[in-house]
C-alpha positions as CSV (number, residue, x, y, z in Angstrom):
1,X,224.2,32.8,-83.3
2,X,224.7,35.7,-80.9
3,X,222.7,38.0,-83.3
4,X,219.9,35.5,-83.4
5,X,219.7,35.4,-79.7
6,X,219.6,39.2,-79.4
7,X,216.8,39.4,-82.0
8,X,214.8,36.7,-80.3
9,X,215.2,38.6,-76.9
10,X,214.0,41.8,-78.5
11,X,210.9,40.3,-80.0
12,X,210.0,38.7,-76.7
13,X,210.5,42.1,-74.9
14,X,208.2,43.8,-77.4
15,X,205.5,41.1,-76.9
16,X,205.6,41.5,-73.2
17,X,205.3,45.3,-73.5
18,X,202.3,45.1,-75.8
19,X,200.6,42.6,-73.5
20,X,201.1,44.9,-70.5
21,X,199.7,47.9,-72.4
22,X,196.6,46.0,-73.5
23,X,196.0,44.9,-69.9
24,X,196.3,48.5,-68.7
25,X,193.8,49.6,-71.4
26,X,191.3,47.0,-70.2
27,X,191.6,48.1,-66.6
28,X,190.8,51.7,-67.6
29,X,187.8,50.7,-69.8
30,X,184.4,51.5,-68.0
31,X,182.3,48.5,-67.1
32,X,179.0,48.2,-69.0
33,X,175.9,49.5,-67.2
34,X,172.3,48.4,-67.4
35,X,169.9,50.7,-69.3
36,X,167.5,52.6,-67.1
37,X,164.0,51.0,-67.5
38,X,161.4,53.2,-69.1
39,X,158.6,54.4,-66.8
40,X,155.5,55.7,-68.6
41,X,154.2,59.0,-67.3
42,X,151.0,59.1,-65.2
43,X,147.8,59.7,-67.2
44,X,146.6,63.3,-67.1
45,X,142.8,63.9,-67.0
46,X,143.0,67.7,-67.6
47,X,141.2,69.0,-70.7
48,X,138.1,69.3,-72.7
49,X,136.1,66.3,-74.0
50,X,133.0,65.5,-76.0
51,X,131.2,62.2,-76.1
52,X,128.0,60.1,-76.4
53,X,126.0,58.3,-73.8
54,X,123.1,56.0,-73.5
55,X,121.3,53.8,-71.0
56,X,118.1,53.0,-69.2
57,X,115.8,54.4,-66.5
58,X,113.9,52.4,-63.9
59,X,112.2,52.4,-60.5
60,X,111.0,56.0,-60.4
61,X,107.5,57.6,-60.0
62,X,105.7,58.7,-63.1
63,X,103.5,61.2,-61.3
64,X,100.3,59.2,-61.0
65,X,101.6,56.3,-59.0
66,X,103.2,54.2,-61.9
67,X,106.9,53.4,-62.4
68,X,108.9,55.6,-64.7
69,X,111.0,53.4,-67.0
70,X,112.5,53.6,-70.4
71,X,115.7,54.6,-72.3
72,X,117.7,57.6,-73.3
73,X,120.6,58.5,-75.6
74,X,122.5,61.8,-76.3
75,X,125.7,63.8,-76.2
76,X,128.1,65.0,-73.5
77,X,130.4,68.0,-73.2
78,X,132.8,68.6,-70.3
79,X,136.2,69.8,-68.8
80,X,138.4,68.3,-66.2
81,X,141.2,69.8,-64.0
82,X,143.6,67.4,-62.3
83,X,145.7,68.3,-59.2
84,X,147.7,65.3,-57.9
85,X,145.2,62.4,-57.9
86,X,142.2,64.7,-57.4
87,X,140.1,65.5,-60.5
88,X,137.6,68.3,-60.6
89,X,135.2,68.8,-63.5
90,X,132.1,70.3,-65.0
91,X,129.9,68.3,-67.4
92,X,126.7,68.9,-69.3
93,X,124.6,66.5,-71.4
94,X,121.4,66.5,-73.3
95,X,119.6,63.3,-74.1
96,X,116.5,62.3,-76.1
97,X,114.4,60.2,-73.7
98,X,111.5,57.9,-73.7
99,X,110.9,57.5,-69.9
100,X,107.3,56.9,-69.1
101,X,104.8,55.4,-66.7
102,X,101.1,54.9,-66.2
103,X,98.8,55.6,-63.3
104,X,95.1,56.0,-62.5
105,X,93.1,59.0,-61.6
106,X,89.7,58.7,-60.0
107,X,88.0,60.9,-62.6
108,X,90.2,60.7,-65.8
109,X,91.1,57.1,-65.5
110,X,94.4,55.9,-67.0
111,X,97.0,58.6,-67.3
112,X,100.4,58.3,-69.0
113,X,103.3,60.5,-67.9
114,X,106.3,60.8,-70.2
115,X,109.7,62.5,-70.1
116,X,110.7,63.3,-73.8
117,X,114.2,64.8,-73.2
118,X,116.5,65.1,-70.2
119,X,119.5,67.4,-69.6
120,X,121.9,67.9,-66.8
121,X,124.6,70.4,-65.7
122,X,126.8,68.8,-63.1
123,X,130.0,69.1,-61.1
124,X,132.2,66.1,-60.8
125,X,134.7,65.3,-58.0
126,X,137.0,62.3,-58.8
127,X,140.0,60.4,-57.5
128,X,142.3,59.0,-60.2
129,X,144.5,55.9,-60.1
130,X,146.5,56.7,-63.2
131,X,144.1,55.6,-66.0
132,X,141.1,54.9,-63.8
133,X,138.9,57.5,-62.1
134,X,136.1,57.0,-59.5
135,X,133.9,60.1,-59.2
136,X,130.8,61.6,-57.5
137,X,128.6,64.0,-59.4
138,X,125.6,66.2,-58.9
139,X,123.8,69.4,-60.0
140,X,120.9,70.6,-62.1
141,X,118.5,68.4,-64.1
142,X,115.9,69.6,-66.5
143,X,113.4,68.1,-69.0
144,X,110.0,68.0,-70.6
145,X,107.1,66.2,-68.9
146,X,103.8,65.3,-70.5
147,X,100.7,63.9,-68.8
148,X,98.1,62.4,-71.1
149,X,94.5,61.3,-70.4
150,X,91.5,60.4,-72.5
151,X,90.7,64.2,-72.5
152,X,94.0,65.3,-74.0
153,X,97.5,66.1,-72.7
154,X,99.4,68.7,-70.8
155,X,103.1,69.3,-71.0
156,X,105.7,71.5,-69.4
157,X,109.4,71.9,-68.9
158,X,110.7,71.3,-65.3
159,X,114.0,71.9,-63.6
160,X,115.1,69.7,-60.7
161,X,118.2,68.0,-59.4
162,X,120.4,65.0,-59.9
163,X,123.0,63.1,-57.8
164,X,125.1,60.1,-58.5
165,X,128.5,58.7,-59.3
166,X,130.5,56.6,-61.8
167,X,133.7,55.0,-63.0
168,X,135.7,56.3,-66.0
169,X,138.8,54.8,-67.5
170,X,141.2,55.6,-70.4
171,X,140.8,53.2,-73.2
172,X,143.3,54.2,-75.9
173,X,144.9,57.5,-76.9
174,X,142.3,60.3,-76.3
175,X,139.4,57.9,-75.8
176,X,137.8,57.2,-72.4
177,X,134.8,55.1,-71.4
178,X,132.5,55.4,-68.4
179,X,129.6,53.9,-66.6
180,X,127.5,55.9,-64.2
181,X,124.4,56.0,-62.0
182,X,122.2,59.1,-61.6
183,X,119.1,59.7,-59.5
184,X,117.0,62.4,-61.2
185,X,114.1,64.3,-59.7
186,X,112.2,66.7,-62.0
187,X,109.6,67.9,-59.5
188,X,105.8,67.7,-60.2
189,X,104.4,66.4,-63.4
190,X,101.7,68.5,-65.0
191,X,98.1,67.7,-64.2
192,X,96.4,65.8,-67.0
193,X,93.3,67.2,-68.6
194,X,90.2,66.2,-66.7
195,X,92.1,64.7,-63.8
196,X,90.9,65.1,-60.3
197,X,94.4,64.8,-58.7
198,X,97.6,66.7,-59.5
199,X,100.4,65.2,-61.5
200,X,102.6,64.3,-58.5
201,X,106.4,64.0,-58.4
202,X,108.4,62.6,-61.4
203,X,111.7,60.9,-60.5
204,X,113.8,58.0,-61.9
205,X,117.0,56.1,-61.5
206,X,119.4,56.1,-64.5
207,X,122.2,53.7,-65.4
208,X,124.1,54.6,-68.5
209,X,127.4,54.2,-70.3
210,X,129.4,56.7,-72.3
211,X,132.3,57.1,-74.7
212,X,134.4,60.4,-74.6
213,X,137.0,61.9,-76.8
214,X,139.5,64.2,-75.0
215,X,141.3,67.1,-76.6
């Protein structure tokens, strides 16, 4: 009986010791911590890009008193530098255009003035909110102008200026999309054959959209 009591006491002592050791291990075990949430990096606009653009022209002067309206489509090439939220860029584009208007000359009668192609070389100054950028733009504009009367036509290439602004936003991966407005002034249109008056100024307002691929 005495031996049985001693064995029971020994087993109880061992159980108490094991329980105390487990409790000590639990107290030393580090508490679980929450994972740090992932924060996506800010979008970076720096780099080269190429793209396409297209839109319409309205509300300008055709050179002989008519409105210059029509459409245009073409390609774009540019480069951006980003510093903080400021974005500085250079952009050039060349578009096929069909922007025309009609007017009347006292001698030659009805005269059509048409812009067949339009190009620009512009600076861009933007402010970016991550994947969205608002920008102002301006620079050189150039294009072909043709004035046509019943006596024939006269054409020339003119250089002028453009000023405007737009909104560009990152769509997915390297793709960005934009909408922009440009006012374009190409100077004087050529005098149509047989016309009594000169061609007059050719200007137009352009609203267009574009899709760019960034490298």
